[in-house]
C-alpha positions as CSV (number, residue, x, y, z in Angstrom):
1,M,6.4,-28.8,8.8
2,P,3.9,-27.5,6.1
3,D,3.3,-29.7,3.2
4,L,5.3,-28.9,0.0
5,S,2.1,-29.2,-1.9
6,L,0.9,-26.1,-0.2
7,L,4.3,-24.2,-0.1
8,L,5.2,-24.6,-3.7
9,P,1.9,-23.1,-5.1
10,M,2.2,-20.3,-2.5
11,L,5.7,-19.5,-3.8
12,A,4.5,-19.6,-7.4
13,L,1.6,-17.2,-6.7
14,L,4.0,-14.9,-4.8
15,I,6.3,-14.6,-7.7
16,V,3.4,-13.7,-10.0
17,I,2.0,-11.2,-7.5
18,G,5.3,-9.5,-6.8
19,G,6.1,-9.2,-10.5
20,I,2.7,-7.6,-11.3
21,A,2.9,-5.3,-8.3
22,G,6.4,-4.1,-9.3
23,V,5.4,-3.4,-12.9
24,I,2.2,-1.4,-11.8
25,A,4.2,0.6,-9.3
26,G,6.8,1.6,-11.9
27,L,4.3,2.2,-14.7
28,L,1.6,4.1,-12.8
29,G,3.4,5.5,-9.7
30,V,0.9,3.6,-7.5
31,G,2.3,1.8,-4.4
32,G,2.3,-1.9,-4.5
33,G,0.3,-2.3,-1.3
34,I,-3.0,-1.5,-3.1
35,V,-2.3,-4.6,-5.2
36,L,-0.6,-6.8,-2.6
37,V,-3.3,-6.8,0.1
38,P,-6.1,-8.2,-2.0
39,A,-3.7,-10.5,-3.7
40,F,-2.4,-11.8,-0.4
41,F,-6.0,-12.3,0.8
42,F,-6.9,-14.2,-2.3
43,M,-3.8,-16.4,-2.2
44,F,-4.0,-17.3,1.5
45,S,-7.7,-17.9,1.3
46,H,-7.3,-20.1,-1.8
47,L,-4.6,-22.2,0.0
48,G,-6.9,-22.7,3.0
49,Y,-5.6,-20.2,5.4
50,G,-8.7,-18.2,6.3
51,G,-8.3,-17.5,10.0
52,P,-10.0,-14.7,11.9
53,Q,-7.0,-12.5,11.6
54,L,-6.1,-13.1,8.0
55,M,-6.4,-9.5,7.0
56,Q,-4.0,-8.5,9.7
57,V,-1.4,-10.9,8.1
58,C,-2.1,-9.3,4.7
59,L,-1.7,-5.8,6.0
60,G,1.4,-6.6,8.1
61,T,3.1,-8.4,5.2
62,S,2.3,-5.6,2.8
63,L,3.7,-2.9,5.1
64,A,6.8,-4.9,5.7
65,T,7.6,-5.0,2.0
66,I,6.9,-1.3,1.7
67,M,9.5,-0.7,4.5
68,V,12.1,-2.0,2.1
69,T,10.8,-0.8,-1.3
70,A,10.0,2.7,0.0
71,L,13.6,3.2,1.2
72,K,14.9,2.3,-2.3
73,S,12.2,4.5,-3.9
74,V,12.9,7.6,-1.8
75,R,16.6,7.3,-2.5
76,A,16.0,7.1,-6.3
77,H,13.7,10.1,-6.3
78,D,16.0,12.1,-4.1
79,A,18.8,11.5,-6.6
80,K,16.6,13.3,-9.2
81,G,15.8,16.1,-6.7
82,A,12.1,15.1,-6.5
83,V,11.7,14.8,-2.8
84,E,10.4,17.8,-0.9
85,W,12.3,17.2,2.3
86,A,10.7,20.2,4.1
87,V,7.3,18.6,3.6
88,L,8.5,15.2,4.6
89,K,10.1,16.5,7.8
90,G,7.2,18.7,8.6
91,W,4.5,16.1,8.0
92,G,6.5,13.0,9.1
93,P,5.6,13.2,12.8
94,A,1.9,13.6,12.2
95,I,1.9,10.7,9.7
96,A,3.9,8.5,12.0
97,I,1.5,9.1,14.9
98,G,-1.4,8.3,12.6
99,A,0.3,5.1,11.5
100,V,0.9,3.9,15.1
101,A,-2.8,4.6,15.9
102,G,-3.8,2.8,12.7
103,F,-1.8,-0.3,13.8
104,F,-3.5,-0.4,17.2
105,M,-6.9,0.0,15.6
106,A,-6.1,-2.8,13.0
107,A,-4.9,-5.1,15.8
108,Q,-8.3,-4.9,17.5
109,L,-10.6,-5.2,14.4
110,R,-12.0,-8.4,13.0
111,S,-10.7,-9.5,9.6
112,V,-14.1,-9.0,8.0
113,T,-14.2,-5.4,9.3
114,L,-10.8,-4.7,7.8
115,Q,-12.0,-6.2,4.5
116,A,-14.9,-3.8,4.5
117,L,-12.7,-0.8,5.3
118,F,-10.3,-1.8,2.5
119,G,-13.1,-2.2,0.1
120,I,-14.6,1.3,0.9
121,L,-11.3,3.1,0.8
122,A,-10.1,1.3,-2.4
123,L,-13.4,2.2,-4.1
124,L,-12.8,5.9,-3.3
125,A,-9.2,5.7,-4.5
126,G,-10.2,4.0,-7.7
127,A,-13.0,6.6,-8.3
128,Y,-10.5,9.4,-7.9
129,M,-8.0,7.8,-10.1
130,A,-10.7,7.3,-12.8
131,F,-12.4,10.7,-12.6
132,G,-10.0,13.1,-10.9
133,R,-8.7,16.0,-12.9
134,A,-5.2,17.4,-12.8
135,D,-6.5,21.0,-12.4
136,W,-8.5,20.3,-9.2
137,R,-7.2,22.3,-6.2
138,L,-8.0,22.6,-2.5
139,G,-5.5,25.4,-2.0
140,Q,-2.2,27.0,-3.0
141,A,-0.1,25.4,-0.3
142,L,-0.3,22.4,2.0
143,P,-2.0,23.2,5.4
144,Q,0.0,24.0,8.5
145,G,-0.8,23.8,12.2
146,P,-3.9,21.8,13.1
147,G,-4.7,21.1,9.5
148,K,-1.4,19.5,8.9
149,W,-1.7,17.3,12.0
150,A,-5.3,16.3,11.1
151,M,-4.5,15.5,7.5
152,G,-1.1,13.9,8.2
153,G,-2.5,11.8,11.0
154,G,-5.5,10.7,8.9
155,L,-3.2,9.8,6.0
156,G,-1.0,7.6,8.2
157,F,-4.1,6.0,10.0
158,L,-6.0,5.1,6.9
159,S,-2.9,3.9,5.0
160,V,-2.2,1.3,7.8
161,L,-5.8,0.1,7.8
162,M,-5.3,-0.6,4.1
163,G,-1.7,-1.9,4.3
164,I,-0.5,0.7,1.8
165,G,2.3,3.3,1.7
166,G,2.0,7.0,1.1
167,G,1.2,7.1,-2.7
168,T,-2.5,6.3,-2.8
169,F,-3.6,9.2,-0.5
170,G,-0.4,11.3,-0.4
171,V,0.0,12.0,-4.1
172,P,-3.6,13.2,-4.6
173,M,-3.4,15.3,-1.4
174,M,-0.2,17.1,-2.5
175,T,-1.3,17.6,-6.1
176,L,-4.6,19.1,-4.8
177,Y,-2.5,21.7,-3.0
178,G,-0.5,22.5,-6.2
179,M,2.6,20.4,-5.8
180,P,3.9,19.1,-9.2
181,I,3.1,15.4,-9.8
182,H,6.7,14.2,-10.0
183,R,7.6,15.9,-6.7
184,A,4.4,14.6,-5.1
185,V,5.3,11.0,-6.1
186,G,8.8,11.4,-4.8
187,T,7.8,12.9,-1.5
188,A,5.0,10.3,-1.1
189,S,7.6,7.6,-1.3
190,G,9.1,9.1,1.9
191,F,5.6,9.1,3.5
192,G,5.5,5.3,2.7
193,L,8.7,4.8,4.8
194,V,7.3,6.8,7.7
195,I,4.1,4.8,7.6
196,A,5.6,1.4,7.2
197,L,8.4,1.5,9.7
198,P,6.4,1.8,13.0
199,S,3.4,-0.2,11.8
200,A,5.4,-3.1,10.4
201,L,7.3,-3.4,13.7
202,G,4.0,-3.5,15.5
203,F,2.7,-6.2,13.2
204,A,5.9,-8.2,13.7
205,V,5.2,-8.7,17.4
206,M,1.4,-9.1,17.1
207,P,0.1,-12.5,18.1
208,V,-2.0,-14.1,15.4
209,D,-4.1,-17.3,15.5
210,G,-4.2,-19.6,12.5
211,A,-1.6,-17.8,10.5
212,P,0.0,-19.2,7.3
213,P,3.3,-21.1,7.7
214,Y,6.5,-19.2,8.5
215,T,4.7,-16.1,9.8
216,L,6.4,-13.8,12.3
217,G,3.7,-12.1,14.3
218,A,1.4,-10.9,11.4
219,I,4.2,-10.8,8.8
220,N,4.5,-13.9,6.5
221,L,8.2,-14.3,5.9
222,P,8.1,-16.2,2.5
223,A,5.7,-13.6,1.1
224,F,7.9,-10.7,2.4
225,A,11.1,-12.2,0.9
226,V,9.6,-13.1,-2.5
227,I,7.6,-9.9,-3.0
228,V,10.6,-7.6,-2.1
229,A,12.8,-9.5,-4.6
230,M,10.3,-9.5,-7.4
231,T,9.2,-5.8,-7.0
232,L,12.8,-4.7,-6.9
233,L,13.3,-6.5,-10.2
234,T,10.1,-5.6,-12.1
235,T,9.6,-2.0,-11.0
236,K,12.4,-1.0,-13.4
237,L,10.5,-2.6,-16.2
238,G,7.4,-0.6,-15.3
239,V,9.4,2.6,-15.3
240,R,10.7,1.8,-18.8
241,L,7.2,1.0,-20.0
242,A,6.0,4.3,-18.6
243,H,8.5,6.2,-20.7
244,A,7.7,4.1,-23.8
245,M,3.9,4.5,-23.8
246,N,1.1,6.7,-22.7
247,P,0.2,5.7,-19.2
248,K,-3.1,7.6,-19.0
249,P,-5.3,4.9,-20.6
250,L,-3.5,2.3,-18.5
251,K,-4.2,4.3,-15.4
252,R,-7.9,4.4,-16.2
253,A,-7.9,0.7,-16.8
254,F,-6.1,0.1,-13.4
255,A,-8.7,2.4,-11.8
256,L,-11.5,0.1,-13.2
257,F,-9.6,-2.9,-11.9
258,L,-9.2,-1.3,-8.5
259,I,-12.9,-0.6,-8.3
260,V,-13.7,-4.2,-9.2
261,V,-11.3,-5.5,-6.6
262,A,-12.8,-3.2,-4.0
263,L,-16.4,-4.3,-4.8
264,N,-15.3,-7.9,-4.6
265,M,-13.7,-7.3,-1.2
266,L,-16.9,-5.7,0.0
267,R,-18.9,-8.7,-1.4
268,K,-16.7,-11.1,0.7
269,A,-17.1,-8.9,3.8
270,A,-20.8,-9.0,3.4
271,G,-20.6,-12.8,3.2
272,W,-22.0,-13.1,-0.4
């Protein structure tokens, strides 16, 4: 039985992490996974759980929470008519296949390699968030045929390697092809569900050595439960804040924060 002196700080940190992730998700339209994975890594490392598969636990737990929160999100966006179901149905199979491939890749990689991948991809996401322009375009409509399968598969694959849903890559991709931002955010919430379902199931049965207490496969159950509860509570606060203030300066500030987090993850991966 794990010592309460470890469990209680863990629960306290999870409440704070979940609250912040929910507010950011509601305020900026950014999925919680981009915050949860580095936060989980810091928390578990700080509490002394630094096994060789720690990043797999962080990814699996994050994706398990997305499985729940994305379902709620896509229903809320659909109620406002902001989900492009034709895009979701057309791109869903490619994204799901990419997500499954991403899980098998993540299961084989060392934790330090996953840290480096997260750092590189988060650095790119932060740079786009900071410097990307709303009028940038790659085309007038989303690709079909081989382009759809390549981009959809890549989106699912990279998202699982980072433990995130569909927003970080899906929203920029869709807006670069001319989709209005509110419909891109709504549709990307559906991408998150397609990504999280197969990958979280895989992580749930993955054997992990040296995992934190109460971990099923690579999914830490206390973290899953607390984060889901907190994000469902605080996302509404983030949405209200988004309507009460200009989110653009906050988005730039979050981009800077994300770049710093990415560089710190790369620093740890390099052993500095």
